[in-house]
Structures are given as C-alpha cells and as structure tokens.
N, C-alpha and C positions, 0 to 999 in steps of 0.2 A: 441439303441433305448429305449425309457421310456416304462415300463411294463403298462397294462391296468389300472391298479390302480391309478399309478402315473399321468396317464391322465387324470382320473377321479377328482382326487385331484386338479389337476393344474386347470381343469375347473370348477370347484367349486369356487376355491380360484377367479378366474379370472371374475366371475358372481357375487360372494357376494361383493368382493371390487371395481366391477366396472372397472377393468383393471389398477387400481392403487395402486401404494405401498406408501411406508409412505410420509406423506405432499403431496399425491395427484399425485406424480410423479411416473410413471410406470417404472420398470427396467426388465430386464431380468429375473433376478434372482425373480422379484416379479410374474412371470408368471410360474416361475416352470418350468418342463420340455417340458410342453407346448411351451412356450416364447423362452426356449433354443433351442429346436429342429427347430423351424422356422426362429431363428434367424441364427442359423448355415445354415439353407437351401439358406436364403437370401443371406448372404455371400457367400456362393458357388456358386450360380447362377451368380451373379453380378462379381462373379471373374473368370468367366471363361476366359482362354486366349483369348486376342482379334483377333488374327490370326483364332481361330475356329470358330468365329461367331456364328452365327443361332445353327449350329450345335454342339458346345461347351455346349452352353448352354441347348439345349434338353438331350444331353448326361447327363448332371448332374441331369436333371428333372428326367430321368429314372432311374438313380442311386438311388435317394433319393425314387420314387416310388417302386422300390424293396426293400429299409429297410421299408417303411411303409407297405407294404404287401408281407412279407415273404412269405406267403402258397401261393403266384402266382406262377403259373408254369411258365409265361412270362409277359411281359409288353411292350406296344408299346407307339410311340407318333404318333397320327394321325394330320395331318396340312391341314388348308383348305386354299385354294389359292384364290388370288380374282375372279377367274373365277368361283369358286363352286367345283372345282375338288380337290380330296383328295389324299394325299400319305403318305407314312408310314416312315420319314428319319431317324428314330433311333427306337431299337428293341432288347431285351434280347437274342430274338431266331428268327433266319428266319422264323420260323413256324407262328411268331405272324405277320409277312409280310404278308403272305399267307392268315392267319385268317382275317385280315384288307382288302384286296383286295376283301375278298368274299363279305364284306360290302359294298364297293363301287361299286361293280360290279352289285349287286342285288339291291343297294340302300335303303337297309334296314339292321338295326342292331343296337346296343347300341351306337356306335361312331358317326354314321351318325344322330342318333335320336337327341344325346346331342348337336351337332355342329349347330343344326338347331336354327334359331331364337326365336323359341315358346319354346324352351326346359326348364326345371327347374332348369337344371345343372346336374343331376347324374340320371342314373339308371343301371339296373342290371337285369340280368336272372338267375334264378337258376337251370335250365333245359332247356338248348340249344337245346335238341334232341325235345321238344315237346311244346315249347312255342308258343302259337298261334301269337304272334307279328311278330314273324321273321321265316316264313314258308321256306321260300327259305336260309337265312343264317345260322340258328338254326342247322338245320340236317347235313350240311355240316362241319360246325365247328366241330360238335359233333363227326363227322367220323375222323376229326384230332384227336381226344383225349380229346377235351376240353369239359367240362361238364357246366361250368358258367362262368359269363363275368360280369364285373362292368365297365363302362365308366363314366367318369367325364369331363364335357365341358370347356375347358380354354376361360374363357370371357375376351374380351379385355374391355379397360376401355369407357364408352360411349356405343353406340348402337351396334346391330349385324351389319355386320354377326360376328359369333365366329371364334376363330382362330385355332380352333381343338378340341382334347380330348387325354386324357389319358386313355390308355386301360388295363385291368388287367383280364388274362385269368387263370381260375382255372380249375384242373382236375377233382374235386368232389363238391358238392353243400355245404357240410359240411364246407368246406374251407372258406366260405362266411361268417358262424356265428361270428368270429374273425376279420373281415372286419368293418373299420371305415368309414364309406362313408363321414362323416363331415369333416373328417381329409384330406381324399383325395381330396375333393373339397376345403378346404384351400390350398393345394399343389397345383391344378390346378390354385388356383387363383394367387398364386406364379409364377408360371409358366408362366402364361398369361401376366404379368408385364413384368418379364425377357425377354420373348421372342419378347414381341412388340418394348423393348427398342434393343435390337439385331438387328431386322430387319429394325429399324430407322438408328441404326450405320452403317449397311450395305448397305442401300439406299445412307447414307451421304456421304461413302465411294465411292459408284459407280459415283454419279454425280461429286464428286471431282476428280476422273480417268477421266471421261469423259470430264472435263473441261480441265483438265491437257494435253489430249490426243488431243483436239480441238486447244489448244492454240500452241503446239507443231507442228500440221499439217500446221496452219496458218503462224507458223515462217518459217518453211522448203518450204511451197508454195513460200512464199513472197522472199526468197533466189533465189528459181527457175527461178522465173519472173525476178528478176533484173539481172541475171545472160543471160536469152535469150534476154532482153531488151539492155543490153550492146553488146552481141554476134550478134544478130539478128536487130539491130537497129529499135526494135519495140515499141509501147507503153506498159502502163499496162495490157490493157485491149487485146491486140492482143497475149502479153505474155500468157495471162491465158486461151486466146483461144486455144494458140499450144499446151498445157499442157491439155486441155478437150479433143481435138483431138485425143491426144496420148493415151490418157486415155481409149477412145473409141475404138481405132483401136486396141489396145493391149490387151482389157480388163484388164487393170490395175487401182488400185486406183491412183486418180492424185496425194496422199501423197506420194505414194511409186515412181513415175515417178520423182518428184520433189525430193525426197531422193536421186534418183538417179544421177540427173542434179547435184545436190548441192556437192555430194560427188565426181563428176568426172569432175569437172568444168575445169580442166586444159587440160581434152582430148577434149573439145568441141572447 
C-alpha cells in the first residue's frame, strides 16, 4: 500500500493536471500510487473466478478493504436485497457478522444509514457506546469490543436503492485518525460496479439454465407423449392428460414421469 504522503502527492498531481498526463492522455503512471492502487483494484475485482460469482467479487472487495484500513479490527460487506432486507455474505471475522446483524435487527447503525436512498455515502462513529444516533446498536456492539466504526455505501449506477455497504470496525477511536474516508468511498464505488456486473452475469446464467431445463423438459415430455400415443392408441392431448394425471396421483413432476417412460419404453 502507498504511504499517506504518496497518496497526498498523487491527489495533488491528479487535481493540478486534471487527471491528464503528457499530451492530455492520462495513464496509470500519471496518477501515481492513487491510479496504480485502483487500477489494481479494478483488475482484481473483475478477474475474480467466474465460478465464484458475486461471492468471489465480494471476497476481493474485503481483501482490498483490509489493505486500505489495516488498523480495522474487522471488515464486512452488507448486501441489500431487492426486498429491503440485509445480510452479510463476506467478512474477515465472524464477530463482524454478529455486529452487522445487530444493525439489521435494530434498524439503526452506519451501514443501515449509508444504504438508505437519502445517504450522503459515508458515515462513522468514534464512540459507539455513547453515540446518541445509535442508542440500541452502539452499546451492544461496544460490548463486543468495538469502539468505532466507518461505513461507506455501495452506490449502483443510476437511482437507488443502494446495493449495500462496506463496514470497518475499530477497537479504539484513535485508529480512525489515519482513516481516509474518501478512499473508502472510492473503493465502495469500484465494488458497486463490480458487484452489479457479477449480479447481472449470475442472473443471465440462471435464465440460461432455466431455458435449458425448460427445453430439456419439453423434449422428454414430447418423447413420452409419442410413446403413449403409439402404445395406447391415443392422440397428443390424451397422452399429455395421462402424464398429468399420473403426476397428480403420484405427486411427481411431469418431467420425471416422462423421463421414466422414455427410459423404460421397452418395458411398456
């Protein structure tokens, strides 16, 4: 990780040069450690093994979050489901899941706050035990040994709802002194893009699998109907009605009945 001085130098260079290098063409090197770190982040997030899907992306996000805030006792990812519920799929310590769940159960806390549509994107508490904003969440998490927390929202492209949040828990308020919430927000922005992309890929895979399953079901049902039409001397509608009644009587899916008929046609 770059030092704080290197980060500040890179920021000044980015602002003064307008993000452009020689000839107005920005390069990773032109942005210094700032660009190099986030180029590496984007590369890692989108290089997560396809078979790992959303979980693989979130594991990469948490790993980068730990590098960004090494003083944090634990880091977690909150994911907001379409129905408005929350869960913690990835964390660096099981205690983080417990702390997150207190937020979900009480409906208060930084991660719930930043995941709201009206959120500014980042919030923190330096004294969880006595923070008046979180009278139920704060003291309970303090009893887990956490004194402070930072949460940054993962904002999707376009309108809310938010995708969730990154949560950083600290054992002392002083550990927040070296935290850069701007960089945490940038990480969350990258995470949101990668997460949204992974979710779309998984959804497309599910649709493809469902289509394949539907086509396979249609084929085997067609085979079974043909066998029944030949053996029973019935038409297509009557053959399907035989399959339907057998499915209801045996409480077995029509596809499974059809598969049995097609595989044992010689015995019928």
